[in-house]
TILOKOL-470012 format. One record per residue (C-alpha): residue in three letters; x, y, z; residue number from 1. Coordinates in steps of 0.001 Angstrom, whole numbers, plus 524288, in hexadecimal, padded with zeros to 5 digits. Layout:
# TILOKOL-470012
ATOM,type,u,v,w,seq
ATOM,ALA,X,Y,Z,NUM
...
***
This chain:
# TILOKOL-470012
ATOM,type,u,v,w,seq
ATOM,MET,C81C5,0B9CF,6A88D,1
ATOM,LYS,C7F11,0C30A,6B1CD,2
ATOM,LYS,C8AB1,0BF6A,6B9DD,3
ATOM,ASN,C93B8,0C141,6B033,4
ATOM,LEU,C8DD2,0CE6F,6AA97,5
ATOM,MET,C8E6C,0D375,6B727,6
ATOM,LYS,C9D06,0CFB1,6B923,7
ATOM,MET,CA020,0D4AB,6AB30,8
ATOM,THR,C9924,0E233,6AD21,9
ATOM,ALA,C9F65,0E48B,6BA82,10
ATOM,VAL,CAD98,0E110,6B60D,11
ATOM,LEU,CAAA1,0EB42,6AACE,12
ATOM,LEU,CA634,0F514,6B481,13
ATOM,ALA,CB2C6,0F255,6BC55,14
ATOM,VAL,CBAC7,0F567,6AFF6,15
ATOM,LEU,CB43D,101D9,6ADA7,16
ATOM,LEU,CB619,1079E,6BB04,17
ATOM,THR,CC22F,0FFFC,6C095,18
ATOM,ALA,CCC9D,0F986,6B6D9,19
ATOM,GLY,CD5AF,1043B,6B7D7,20
ATOM,LEU,CD43A,109C6,6C582,21
ATOM,ALA,CD70C,0FB85,6CC10,22
ATOM,VAL,CE53B,0F81E,6CEF6,23
ATOM,PRO,CEA6B,0EA5A,6D511,24
ATOM,ALA,CE7F7,0EBE9,6E2D8,25
ATOM,PHE,CF490,0E9D3,6E68F,26
ATOM,ALA,CF992,0F5DA,6DE4A,27
ATOM,GLY,D010F,0FEC3,6E71E,28
ATOM,MET,D0F7A,10323,6E95A,29
ATOM,GLY,D1885,0F7E7,6E49B,30
ATOM,GLY,D264D,0F6E0,6E4FA,31
ATOM,ASN,D315B,0FCED,6EF04,32
ATOM,TYR,D2D5D,10A39,6EDAD,33
ATOM,THR,D30A2,112FE,6F7AA,34
ATOM,ALA,D2DDC,12076,6FE72,35
ATOM,PRO,D349A,1279F,70A1C,36
ATOM,VAL,D266F,1281A,71044,37
ATOM,PRO,D1BDA,11E77,710F7,38
ATOM,THR,D1324,11E5D,70361,39
ATOM,VAL,D0423,11BCD,70509,40
ATOM,TYR,CFFF6,116D6,6F88C,41
ATOM,LEU,CF04E,1177C,6F590,42
ATOM,ARG,CECD4,10E5A,6EBA2,43
ATOM,GLY,CE12C,10F94,6E368,44
ATOM,GLN,CD381,106A6,6E1F5,45
ATOM,GLY,CD478,0F745,6E160,46
ATOM,PHE,CDD25,0F2DF,6ED33,47
ATOM,VAL,CD70B,0EA30,6F6B5,48
ATOM,LEU,CCA6E,0EC48,6FDB8,49
ATOM,TYR,CC495,0E120,706A3,50
ATOM,ALA,CB5B5,0DC72,70928,51
ATOM,ASP,CB878,0DFF2,7180D,52
ATOM,LYS,CC2D7,0EA22,717CE,53
ATOM,ASN,CC76F,0E68F,72591,54
ATOM,ASP,CC9D7,0D7D2,7203F,55
ATOM,THR,CD4D3,0D693,716C2,56
ATOM,LYS,CD227,0C902,713D7,57
ATOM,SER,CC415,0CBE8,70F66,58
ATOM,GLU,CBF8E,0CCA7,70176,59
ATOM,CYS,CC64B,0D5F7,6F887,60
ATOM,ILE,CBD2B,0DE02,6F12F,61
ATOM,HIS,CC5F7,0E866,6EA17,62
ATOM,ASP,CC54A,0E12F,6DDB9,63
ATOM,VAL,CB920,0DF09,6D4EC,64
ATOM,ASP,CB7B4,0D02B,6D4F8,65
ATOM,ILE,CB476,0CB77,6C719,66
ATOM,PRO,CB659,0BD25,6C503,67
ATOM,ASP,CBED8,0B739,6BA85,68
ATOM,GLY,CB8D9,0B183,6ADBF,69
ATOM,TYR,CAC5F,0B837,6AC14,70
ATOM,VAL,CB0C3,0C132,6A1BD,71
ATOM,GLY,CAE70,0B988,69567,72
ATOM,ASP,CA102,0B46F,69A39,73
ATOM,ALA,C9CD0,0C245,69F42,74
ATOM,ALA,C9F21,0C8CF,691B9,75
ATOM,LYS,C96BA,0BF91,68C86,76
ATOM,GLU,C8CF6,0C183,695A5,77
ATOM,MET,C8D20,0CFEC,692FD,78
ATOM,ILE,C889B,0D02E,68582,79
ATOM,GLY,C7A66,0CC25,686D4,80
ATOM,PRO,C783E,0D760,690E3,81
ATOM,LEU,C7F79,0E202,689C1,82
ATOM,MET,C7843,0DF16,67D54,83
ATOM,ARG,C6B59,0DFB2,68419,84
ATOM,GLY,C6EC4,0EC4A,689D3,85
ATOM,LEU,C74D3,0F233,67BEA,86
ATOM,THR,C6975,0EC6A,6743B,87
ATOM,LEU,C5D0B,0ED71,67C0D,88
ATOM,ASN,C61F0,0F854,68568,89
ATOM,GLN,C5FC4,0EFC4,69174,90
ATOM,TRP,C6A2F,0F1F2,69C67,91
ATOM,ASP,C6194,0F18A,6A7D3,92
ATOM,THR,C6541,0E321,6AC91,93
ATOM,TYR,C72C3,0E559,6A8D8,94
ATOM,CYS,C749D,0F107,6B181,95
ATOM,ASP,C6E06,0EA45,6BC61,96
ATOM,MET,C7830,0DF8F,6BA35,97
ATOM,LEU,C83C8,0EA47,6B99E,98
ATOM,VAL,C8060,0F042,6C67D,99
ATOM,GLU,C7F58,0E37C,6CC58,100
ATOM,ALA,C8B5F,0DECF,6C6E8,101
ATOM,VAL,C9358,0EA56,6CADA,102
ATOM,ALA,C8E64,0EB36,6D829,103
ATOM,LYS,C9147,0DD20,6DB1C,104
ATOM,VAL,C9F7E,0DE9A,6D682,105
ATOM,TYR,CA23F,0EA9B,6DE70,106
ATOM,GLU,C98EC,0E80F,6EA22,107
ATOM,LYS,CA604,0E4C9,6F30D,108
ATOM,GLN,CAC49,0F16B,6EE39,109
ATOM,ALA,CA1B4,0FBB1,6EE66,110
ATOM,LEU,CA0DD,104D4,6FA43,111
ATOM,ASP,C92D8,10952,6FF23,112
ATOM,ASN,C8CE9,11574,6FB7F,113
ATOM,ASN,C9523,11D5E,706E9,114
ATOM,GLY,CA0FD,118D6,6FFA4,115
ATOM,GLU,CA479,1102F,709FF,116
ATOM,ALA,CA759,1019D,70C7E,117
ATOM,SER,C9CDC,0FEA1,714DA,118
ATOM,ASN,C9D8C,0EF90,7121C,119
ATOM,GLY,CAAAC,0EF2F,71915,120
ATOM,SER,CB330,0EDE5,70D60,121
ATOM,GLY,CBFAD,0F527,709F7,122
ATOM,VAL,CCCC4,0F5F8,71018,123
ATOM,ASN,CD23B,0FCB7,71C0E,124
ATOM,PHE,CDC06,10711,719A8,125
ATOM,SER,CEA4F,100F2,71C37,126
ATOM,SER,CF259,10419,72822,127
ATOM,GLY,CFDE2,10CA8,72699,128
ATOM,LYS,D036E,1097E,73473,129
ATOM,SER,D10A8,103E4,730B0,130
ATOM,ASP,D1D46,10896,72CC5,131
ATOM,ARG,D20BB,10222,7203D,132
ATOM,LYS,D2E1D,1095B,71DD1,133
ATOM,ASN,D395F,101CF,716E3,134
ATOM,ALA,D46D1,0FF48,71AF7,135
ATOM,ASP,D4B83,10BB8,71306,136
ATOM,GLY,D4063,113F5,71B0B,137
ATOM,SER,D3934,115AA,70D92,138
ATOM,TYR,D2B94,11148,70BC5,139
ATOM,ASN,D25F3,109DE,70094,140
ATOM,LEU,D1B17,10F3A,6F7BE,141
ATOM,GLY,D12E0,103C9,6FA0C,142
ATOM,SER,D140D,1027B,7099D,143
ATOM,TYR,D075B,10AA2,70C0E,144
ATOM,THR,CFD4F,106D1,70173,145
ATOM,PRO,CF177,1065E,70A92,146
ATOM,ASP,CE458,0FEF8,70866,147
ATOM,TYR,CD96A,107DB,707B9,148
ATOM,ASP,CCA55,106E8,70302,149
ATOM,TRP,CCC67,10C35,6F53D,150
ATOM,ARG,CBD54,10DBC,6F329,151
ATOM,LEU,CBA7B,11708,6FF78,152
ATOM,ASP,CBB4B,1263D,70137,153
ATOM,PRO,CC91D,12A35,6FDD9,154
ATOM,CYS,CC730,13530,707E7,155
ATOM,VAL,CC45F,12B08,71226,156
ATOM,THR,CCFF3,12282,70C8E,157
ATOM,ALA,CD890,12EEE,70E59,158
ATOM,ASP,CD62C,12EC3,71D25,159
ATOM,GLU,CDA10,121F4,71EA4,160
ATOM,LEU,CE60D,12504,71634,161
ATOM,ASN,CE9C2,1301E,71FB4,162
ATOM,THR,CE891,1266B,72BA9,163
ATOM,TYR,CF130,11D61,722CD,164
ATOM,ILE,CFBD6,1275A,720B2,165
ATOM,GLY,CFC4E,12BB6,72F9F,166
ATOM,GLN,CFEDA,11CC4,73322,167
ATOM,ILE,D0927,11C4F,72895,168
ATOM,LYS,D0ED7,12910,72EAF,169
ATOM,ALA,D0DD5,1233E,73C45,170
ATOM,ALA,D140A,11658,7387C,171
ATOM,THR,D1E3C,11B8E,72F70,172
ATOM,LYS,D22A2,12806,737FE,173
ATOM,LYS,D2215,12EE3,72A4D,174
ATOM,ASP,D1C2B,13C36,729AE,175
ATOM,LYS,D1566,13B0A,71CB6,176
ATOM,VAL,D12DD,1307A,71246,177
ATOM,ASN,D1062,1307D,702F3,178
ATOM,LEU,D0342,12DE4,6FE45,179
ATOM,ILE,D00B6,12839,6F016,180
ATOM,GLY,CF301,1272B,6EBC3,181
ATOM,ARG,CEEF8,11F33,6DEBC,182
ATOM,SER,CE1F0,12128,6D77D,183
ATOM,ILE,CD65F,11F75,6E36F,184
ATOM,GLY,CE290,1212E,6EC66,185
ATOM,ALA,CE5C0,12E2A,6E7A7,186
ATOM,SER,CD760,131C4,6EA1E,187
ATOM,VAL,CDA8A,12DA4,6F798,188
ATOM,LEU,CE6DB,13616,6F741,189
ATOM,MET,CE0E3,1411B,6F238,190
ATOM,ALA,CD59D,14004,6FDE0,191
ATOM,TYR,CE0F2,13EF3,707C6,192
ATOM,LEU,CE816,14B13,701E7,193
ATOM,GLU,CDAAD,1523A,7039E,194
ATOM,LYS,CD940,14F34,71214,195
ATOM,TYR,CE681,14C37,716BF,196
ATOM,GLY,CF043,154A1,70DCB,197
ATOM,MET,CFF32,15052,70CB9,198
ATOM,ASP,D0387,151CE,71AC6,199
ATOM,ASP,D06B7,14397,71C2C,200
ATOM,ILE,D09AD,1414E,70DB5,201
ATOM,GLU,D1823,142D7,70831,202
ATOM,THR,D1375,140F2,6F9F3,203
ATOM,ALA,D0617,13D8F,6F406,204
ATOM,VAL,D04E3,1373C,6E7DD,205
ATOM,LEU,CF79F,136E6,6DF69,206
ATOM,TYR,CF940,12B5B,6D6F5,207
ATOM,CYS,CF03E,12B1F,6CAF8,208
ATOM,PRO,CE59B,1335F,6D301,209
ATOM,SER,CD912,13931,6CE5F,210
ATOM,PHE,CD85E,14931,6D071,211
ATOM,TYR,CCDB5,14A88,6C790,212
ATOM,GLY,CC795,13CA8,6C7A8,213
ATOM,MET,CCAE9,12F62,6C0E6,214
ATOM,GLU,CC360,131E2,6B491,215
ATOM,VAL,CC0ED,12412,6B20F,216
ATOM,PHE,CB99F,12226,6BFD0,217
ATOM,SER,CB492,12FD8,6BF34,218
ATOM,ARG,CAD1F,12F1D,6B2E7,219
ATOM,ALA,CA8AF,12094,6B4FD,220
ATOM,PHE,CA1E9,12561,6C263,221
ATOM,ALA,C9C07,130A4,6BB3F,222
ATOM,GLY,C96F0,12760,6B10C,223
ATOM,LYS,C9E21,12EDA,6A628,224
ATOM,ILE,CA264,121D1,69CA6,225
ATOM,LYS,CA607,124A3,68FFE,226
ATOM,ILE,CAB79,118FC,68747,227
ATOM,ASP,CB448,11D04,67C1D,228
ATOM,SER,CB83D,11213,6723C,229
ATOM,ASP,CC596,1193A,6709C,230
ATOM,LYS,CC961,11A75,67DED,231
ATOM,ILE,CC4EF,10C96,68011,232
ATOM,ASP,CCE80,1098E,675D6,233
ATOM,SER,CD951,110E9,67AAB,234
ATOM,PHE,CD845,10D1E,688D0,235
ATOM,VAL,CD897,0FD40,68532,236
ATOM,SER,CE365,0FF00,67B2E,237
ATOM,TRP,CEBE8,1064E,684C4,238
ATOM,TYR,CE8E8,0FCCA,69007,239
ATOM,VAL,CEB17,0F08E,6874A,240
ATOM,GLU,CF7A1,0F61D,68124,241
ATOM,SER,CFD7A,0FA68,68D74,242
ATOM,GLY,CFB14,0EDF2,693DC,243
ATOM,LYS,CF34D,0F3A1,69FC0,244
ATOM,ALA,CE664,0EC32,69CCE,245
ATOM,ASP,CEB53,0DFF4,6A35E,246
ATOM,GLY,CE74D,0E109,6B073,247
ATOM,MET,CDF17,0EC6B,6B00C,248
ATOM,MET,CD313,0E581,6B590,249
ATOM,GLY,CDA80,0DC08,6BE83,250
ATOM,ASP,CDF94,0CFFE,6B926,251
ATOM,GLU,CD103,0C89A,6BCD5,252
ATOM,ASN,CCA4F,0D19D,6B2A2,253
ATOM,ASP,CD425,0D33B,6A7FD,254
ATOM,ASP,CCCD3,0C88C,69F6A,255
ATOM,LEU,CC16F,0D306,69E9D,256
ATOM,LEU,CCAE4,0DD2E,69BB5,257
ATOM,ASP,CD12F,0D6CD,69175,258
ATOM,VAL,CC405,0D4BC,68ACF,259
ATOM,LEU,CC121,0E29A,68CBB,260
ATOM,MET,CCDAE,0E77C,6871D,261
ATOM,ASP,CCD78,0DE46,67BD0,262
ATOM,PHE,CBF8C,0E17C,678B0,263
ATOM,VAL,CC2D2,0EF69,677F0,264
ATOM,SER,CCEF7,0EDE4,66FE3,265
ATOM,ALA,CC7F0,0E56D,66583,266
ATOM,SER,CBCE9,0EFB3,66556,267
ATOM,ALA,CC6FB,0F9BB,662B5,268
ATOM,ARG,CCE18,0F3BE,658F0,269
ATOM,TYR,CC1F8,0EF05,651B8,270
ATOM,GLY,CBBC0,0FCE7,651AF,271
ATOM,THR,CB03D,0F968,65B8E,272
ATOM,LEU,CB505,10045,667CD,273
ATOM,ASP,CAAFE,10C42,66476,274
ATOM,LEU,CA08F,10251,663E9,275
ATOM,THR,CA59D,0FBAA,670BE,276
ATOM,ALA,CA6E0,1081F,6785F,277
ATOM,GLY,C9939,10C8F,67412,278
ATOM,LEU,C937D,10096,67875,279
ATOM,ILE,C9A01,101C1,68708,280
ATOM,GLN,C967D,10FA5,6875A,281
ATOM,ARG,C8793,10B7C,6826A,282
ATOM,ILE,C87D2,10031,68DBB,283
ATOM,PHE,C8CB2,10A75,69814,284
ATOM,LYS,C820F,114BC,694BB,285
ATOM,ASN,C7672,10ACF,6948D,286
ATOM,VAL,C7C05,1029A,6A08E,287
ATOM,TYR,C8573,1088F,6AA48,288
ATOM,GLN,C7FA6,115B3,6AA51,289
ATOM,LYS,C7204,10F21,6AF33,290
ATOM,VAL,C7A80,107FE,6BA7D,291
ATOM,TYR,C86C8,10FE3,6BA47,292
ATOM,PRO,C84EC,11749,6C73E,293
ATOM,GLN,C8180,10A67,6CE8F,294
ATOM,LEU,C8D96,1039C,6C7C0,295
ATOM,LEU,C96FA,10DA5,6CCD4,296
ATOM,VAL,C9223,10F16,6DA8B,297
ATOM,LYS,C92B5,10039,6DB56,298
ATOM,MET,CA073,10013,6D636,299
ATOM,TYR,CA8BA,10BFA,6DA7C,300
ATOM,GLY,C9FAC,11707,6DB1A,301
ATOM,SER,C9DF3,1141C,6EB62,302
ATOM,MET,CABB6,114BF,6ECE2,303
ATOM,PRO,CB104,1244A,6F0BF,304
ATOM,SER,CBEF9,120A7,6EB53,305
ATOM,PHE,CBA57,11E8F,6DDDE,306
ATOM,TRP,CB28D,12B7F,6DE9F,307
ATOM,SER,CBF58,131E7,6E178,308
ATOM,LEU,CC289,12F40,6D35B,309
ATOM,VAL,CB6E8,13691,6CE85,310
ATOM,GLY,CBA15,14485,6C826,311
ATOM,ASP,CB2C5,150BB,6CAE5,312
ATOM,GLU,CAE74,15092,6BCFB,313
ATOM,ASP,CA61C,143BF,6BF7C,314
ATOM,TYR,CA4B3,1440F,6CDBA,315
ATOM,GLU,C96E2,1499F,6CED4,316
ATOM,ASP,C921B,14254,6C22A,317
ATOM,ALA,C97F1,135D7,6C868,318
ATOM,LYS,C8FCA,137FA,6D5B3,319
ATOM,LYS,C82F0,13BA9,6CE56,320
ATOM,LEU,C8570,12ED7,6C59A,321
ATOM,ILE,C8826,12577,6D078,322
ATOM,PHE,C8054,12A29,6DCB3,323
ATOM,GLY,C7491,130C7,6D435,324
ATOM,ASP,C69F6,1342A,6DD48,325
ATOM,ASN,C6F6A,12AF2,6E7F7,326
ATOM,ARG,C7A12,13505,6EDB7,327
ATOM,GLU,C72DB,132DA,6FC2B,328
ATOM,GLU,C753F,124F5,6FA06,329
ATOM,TYR,C847E,126DD,6F865,330
ATOM,ALA,C8568,132FA,7019A,331
ATOM,GLY,C905B,12D9C,70814,332
ATOM,LEU,C982C,1291C,6FB69,333
ATOM,ILE,C953D,1361A,6F54E,334
ATOM,GLU,C9AE9,13D3D,70091,335
ATOM,LYS,CA83D,136EF,700B2,336
ATOM,ILE,CA8E0,137FF,6F286,337
ATOM,ASP,CA504,146C2,6F219,338
ATOM,ASN,CAEAE,1489B,6FDE6,339
ATOM,PHE,CBA84,142BC,6F508,340
ATOM,HIS,CB719,14989,6E814,341
ATOM,TYR,CB44F,15778,6ED07,342
ATOM,ASN,CBE5A,15846,6F7A7,343
ATOM,VAL,CC8D7,14F04,6F3B6,344
ATOM,LEU,CC946,14C98,6E3AF,345
ATOM,MET,CC422,15AC0,6E002,346
ATOM,ASN,CCE15,16081,6E8CD,347
ATOM,SER,CDA87,156AD,6E6F6,348
ATOM,GLU,CE048,15EE7,6DCB4,349
ATOM,ASN,CE11B,16BC3,6E456,350
ATOM,ARG,CE41F,163B0,6F096,351
ATOM,VAL,CF077,15E1C,6EA2F,352
ATOM,LYS,CF552,16B05,6E55E,353
ATOM,GLU,CF334,170B1,6F4BA,354
ATOM,LEU,CFAC9,164CE,6FA0C,355
ATOM,VAL,D054F,1664B,6F028,356
ATOM,GLU,D06F5,1755F,6F26E,357
ATOM,ASP,D077A,1739F,70083,358
ATOM,GLY,D1438,16A59,6FE9F,359
ATOM,ALA,D0D60,15CD4,6FCBC,360
ATOM,LYS,D1360,152F7,6F2B5,361
ATOM,ILE,D08FC,14CDE,6E981,362
ATOM,GLN,D0CDA,14633,6DE86,363
ATOM,ILE,D02BD,1410D,6D3FA,364
ATOM,VAL,D0377,135D8,6CB05,365
ATOM,VAL,CFBE0,133F9,6BF22,366
ATOM,LYS,CFAD4,1283C,6B5FA,367
ATOM,CYS,CF8A5,12B55,6A72D,368
ATOM,GLY,CF84F,12773,699A2,369
ATOM,VAL,CED99,11D9F,69AF1,370
ATOM,PRO,CDF3C,11CE8,69326,371
ATOM,MET,CD47B,11F1D,69D3C,372
ATOM,VAL,CCA83,11534,69E87,373
ATOM,PRO,CC224,118B0,69174,374
ATOM,PHE,CB4CA,1191D,69712,375
ATOM,VAL,CB4EF,127F6,69C28,376
ATOM,GLU,CB5B8,133E1,6939D,377
ATOM,ASP,CC330,1375A,6999B,378
ATOM,SER,CC967,12AB6,692FC,379
ATOM,TYR,CD158,1337F,68A38,380
ATOM,LYS,CD946,138AA,695A4,381
ATOM,ASN,CE76D,134CA,69885,382
ATOM,SER,CE5F9,12C50,6A52D,383
ATOM,ASP,CE93C,121C0,6ADFC,384
ATOM,MET,CDD37,119DE,6A8A3,385
ATOM,LEU,CD3AF,11F26,6B345,386
ATOM,THR,CDA2E,12D66,6B61B,387
ATOM,SER,CDD6E,13779,6ACAA,388
ATOM,VAL,CEB17,13F40,6AE3E,389
ATOM,TRP,CE29E,14B41,6B014,390
ATOM,SER,CDC4D,145E8,6BC9A,391
ATOM,ALA,CE752,13EBD,6C0F8,392
ATOM,SER,CF0B4,149FF,6C09E,393
ATOM,ALA,CE650,1554F,6C401,394
ATOM,GLY,CE627,15CCF,6B7FA,395
ATOM,ALA,CF203,15834,6AFAA,396
ATOM,GLU,CED6D,15C2F,6A07B,397
ATOM,CYS,CEE90,14FA2,69815,398
ATOM,ALA,CEB89,14BDA,68A9C,399
ATOM,PRO,CE209,140CF,68649,400
ATOM,LEU,CE907,132BE,6879D,401
ATOM,GLY,CF1E5,1327B,67C10,402
ATOM,GLN,CF2D2,140DA,677A3,403
ATOM,GLN,CFB2E,14BCF,67BBD,404
ATOM,LEU,CF6F0,1590D,68249,405
ATOM,PRO,CF3AE,163B9,67794,406
ATOM,ALA,CFF20,169EB,670DF,407
ATOM,ASP,CFA59,17854,6766B,408
ATOM,TYR,CF8BD,1720C,68405,409
ATOM,GLN,D07B1,16D30,68399,410
ATOM,MET,D0C61,17B56,67F3E,411
ATOM,SER,D0471,18122,689D8,412
ATOM,ILE,D0A86,179AC,69535,413
ATOM,SER,D16BC,17BA6,68EA5,414
ATOM,ARG,D163A,189BF,68EE3,415
ATOM,LYS,D1264,188C8,69CA7,416
ATOM,GLY,D1F25,1831A,6A09B,417
ATOM,LEU,D1757,1754D,6A388,418
ATOM,TRP,D1E2D,16CFD,69999,419
ATOM,LYS,D23AC,16444,6A355,420
ATOM,TYR,D17EC,15F9F,6A815,421
ATOM,LEU,D12F7,159DF,699DF,422
ATOM,SER,D13E1,14B59,69878,423
ATOM,PRO,D1E54,14720,68E96,424
ATOM,GLU,D119C,1424C,6861A,425
ATOM,LYS,D0B8E,1503F,68765,426
ATOM,ASP,CFF26,14997,68BB1,427
ATOM,ILE,CFF92,14F7B,69A33,428
ATOM,ASP,D021A,15C03,6A0ED,429
ATOM,ALA,D05BB,1590D,6AF1C,430
ATOM,SER,D05B2,16867,6B141,431
ATOM,ALA,CF5DE,1691B,6B26C,432
ATOM,GLY,CF56D,15E4D,6BD18,433
ATOM,VAL,CF4A2,16125,6CA8A,434
ATOM,LEU,D0347,15E79,6CF39,435
ATOM,PRO,D0A7B,16075,6C37B,436
ATOM,ASP,D17CB,15D01,6C850,437
ATOM,HIS,D144A,151DE,6D082,438
ATOM,THR,D0B75,14992,6C7BE,439
ATOM,TRP,D10D2,13E11,6BFA5,440
ATOM,TYR,D0AE7,136F4,6B494,441
ATOM,ILE,D0CD3,12945,6B0EE,442
ATOM,LYS,D0906,1254C,6A408,443
ATOM,ASN,D046F,117E4,69F64,444
ATOM,LEU,CFF34,114FA,6AD40,445
ATOM,ASP,CF10B,112A0,6AF8C,446
ATOM,HIS,CEA42,113E4,6BBDC,447
ATOM,ARG,CEB31,10434,6BFEE,448
ATOM,ASP,CFAA5,10497,6BE70,449
ATOM,MET,D0306,10681,6CAFB,450
ATOM,PRO,D1048,10079,6C605,451
ATOM,GLU,D1BA7,10199,6CF1A,452
ATOM,SER,D22A5,10BAC,6C654,453
ATOM,VAL,D18F5,11699,6CBEF,454
ATOM,ASN,D1D8F,1121F,6D9AF,455
ATOM,VAL,D2B9B,11665,6D4E2,456
ATOM,LEU,D25A0,12570,6D103,457
ATOM,PHE,D1F30,12570,6DE6B,458
ATOM,GLU,D2BE1,12185,6E580,459
ATOM,ALA,D32A6,12D86,6DCCF,460
ATOM,ILE,D2865,13621,6E17A,461
ATOM,LEU,D2819,131AE,6EF04,462
ATOM,ASN,D376F,13146,6F0A4,463
ATOM,PHE,D391D,13F8A,6EAE0,464
ATOM,ASP,D3F57,1493C,6F4FF,465
ATOM,GLY,D352C,153B8,6F428,466
ATOM,TYR,D2808,154DE,6EB67,467
ATOM,THR,D2C8F,14F0D,6DF0D,468
ATOM,THR,D2749,153FA,6D1DF,469
ATOM,VAL,D2644,14CC7,6C54D,470
ATOM,PHE,D32AA,1534A,6C0B6,471
ATOM,ASP,D3B78,14E83,6CC56,472
ATOM,LEU,D3C74,14045,6C8E0,473
ATOM,ALA,D4394,13C53,6BD66,474
ATOM,ASP,D3E7A,12E63,6BB16,475
ATOM,PHE,D300E,133B2,6BDEF,476
ATOM,PRO,D2C08,14028,6B57C,477
ATOM,GLN,D1F27,144FC,6B580,478
ATOM,TYR,D1A9B,13B50,6AA2F,479
ATOM,LEU,D1E7A,12D02,6AB02,480
ATOM,TYR,D1A3A,120EF,6A31F,481
ATOM,TYR,D170F,11356,6A8FE,482
ATOM,ASP,D1C7E,108B6,69FD7,483
ATOM,GLN,D14B6,0FC47,6A3AE,484
ATOM,ALA,D1D37,0F170,69F2F,485
ATOM,SER,D2874,0F6FE,6A6F8,486
ATOM,SER,D1FB9,0FC7F,6B25B,487
ATOM,THR,D28B7,1099B,6B35F,488
ATOM,LEU,D2693,11716,6B2EE,489
ATOM,SER,D2EF0,1202D,6AA7A,490
ATOM,PRO,D2ECC,12E30,6A50A,491
ATOM,LEU,D255C,12F2A,6997D,492
ATOM,THR,D29E4,13441,68DFF,493
ATOM,ALA,D2372,13815,680FF,494
ATOM,PRO,D1B1A,12E15,67AB2,495
ATOM,VAL,D20CB,1253B,66FB7,496
ATOM,GLN,D187B,1247C,663A9,497
ATOM,GLU,D1541,116A5,6607B,498
ATOM,ALA,D1424,1136E,6519A,499
ATOM,GLU,D0995,11349,64A27,500
ATOM,VAL,D03A1,10666,64466,501
ATOM,GLY,D0004,107AD,63591,502
ATOM,PRO,CF228,107D7,6327F,503
ATOM,VAL,CF19E,0F9C3,62AAF,504
ATOM,ARG,CF869,0F24C,6366C,505
ATOM,ALA,CEEDC,0FA73,6403C,506
ATOM,PHE,CE2FB,0F481,637B5,507
ATOM,PHE,CE789,0E5CD,63956,508
ATOM,THR,CEC9B,0E790,646CE,509
ATOM,ARG,CDECE,0EC7A,64A17,510
ATOM,ILE,CD815,0E161,6442D,511
ATOM,ARG,CE109,0D742,649CF,512
ATOM,ASN,CDFEE,0DD47,657B7,513
ATOM,TYR,CD1E2,0DD40,65632,514
ATOM,PHE,CCF07,0CDD1,65390,515
ATOM,ARG,CD8FD,0CB4E,65DAF,516
ATOM,ASP,CD2D6,0D3A1,66890,517
ATOM,LEU,CC570,0CF4B,66520,518
ATOM,PHE,CCA4D,0C103,665BC,519
ATOM,ILE,CCFB6,0C2F7,6724A,520
ATOM,VAL,CC28D,0C95A,67784,521
ATOM,LEU,CBA9B,0BDE4,6735E,522
ATOM,ARG,CC3C2,0B3FE,678EF,523
ATOM,LYS,CC317,0BA90,685B5,524
ATOM,ILE,CB568,0BBF1,68707,525
ATOM,PHE,CB0CB,0AD37,680F3,526
ATOM,LYS,CBBF8,0A5E6,6875D,527
ATOM,ARG,CB5CD,0A711,69480,528
***
């Protein structure tokens, strides 16, 4: 029982913090998209790490290894311990098992108290000592996609990146390179810009960055968890209906995700989701807060890169929660994360403005139109699932997901001559962002998605003669829509209203769907 319970709990925690951030390890700049100078693409979290960073044949440790076939048994075994906690308020044994489970699952990935890989794990930064030029003199956008240890201090990685760029310049005889940073890669790009500027960079693209923190991780690190049944329903419904639920946690864990999705759907349709959300909130209050700091530091709290996603509103609260009275023990880690937070993140918006005023070409690409993971108070925001539009754009005004900006606000920006920055759906005002003329917004694209169609946008930006704006590219205006079925980007237009379903039909549809989903849940649990 203990083994299955540990597995189940560890996976649920992985869902809590990482389902949305992880992307396939091979996700990169695919296709034959080119630019006139080399383009360095910094991926985010999740690609290959080795047990021995100097031996690429050693064990891969970048994925959490969850054996197949345990979900049904583990779900059954969860009932007893949960009931003892809920009815007798006896959580201590369960809490001990929880910490043990997480420590075991993440022991190969976790860093030491200084935020370093003292066990020799990781991956060496790739070499740029080669000219990967095409016959026509152009460079594929994916030619320079370096491996790097995405767990480590972004400032240290930025130093390695600077060396890498120097190698590329020497090998290609080019004076400058393009630089694209995605997610945690954008944190590295921010650190690079702070220390090295744009002297060696032709165009820099911040792809789904977090100027004010990635709210889902930021709130989680600070222990600010809020379970809202309506937001859970909206989140699950959007992912099921959009078809994006498949593969969210990787193929090996899709059976668990199916059970969770079906359970939420059935609860919502039967009207018991409030009870379910309340139960989860109670479990969090009585269990997780007792061991939450231990859990976080054994998962991602030891990794400086994940601290780069914590916004200023939560930063000191997160340090207090996770390190408590043990700050001296974690002094090395705290020095690293303080340096990034106060010298890089807090200055990133101003640094971008300064560089652009000095003639640098910096672009931002924001994903939007996706519900935020529904366990933080920000889950009403328009987001890419993890980061709000406001944070990714450094200030763009945005209505709650599915709503429009107030009429008086729209009138105000119209009087100021800023109407051109208002989205066709009237929910985003790009004029308030850090770079209004150089920020694109792609609706219906979540944080994990890296479709080739985005590379078409990058190619258009990087091949433009001069500093392109959102008004210069006819096929790529400021607001775009990603169509998953065709995997294409197109200009966003005003939304099409869907026909309403009559109340009688809706009632019988809910009843039918409830029993259908309940049957699916039971079948998935008990067939194993």
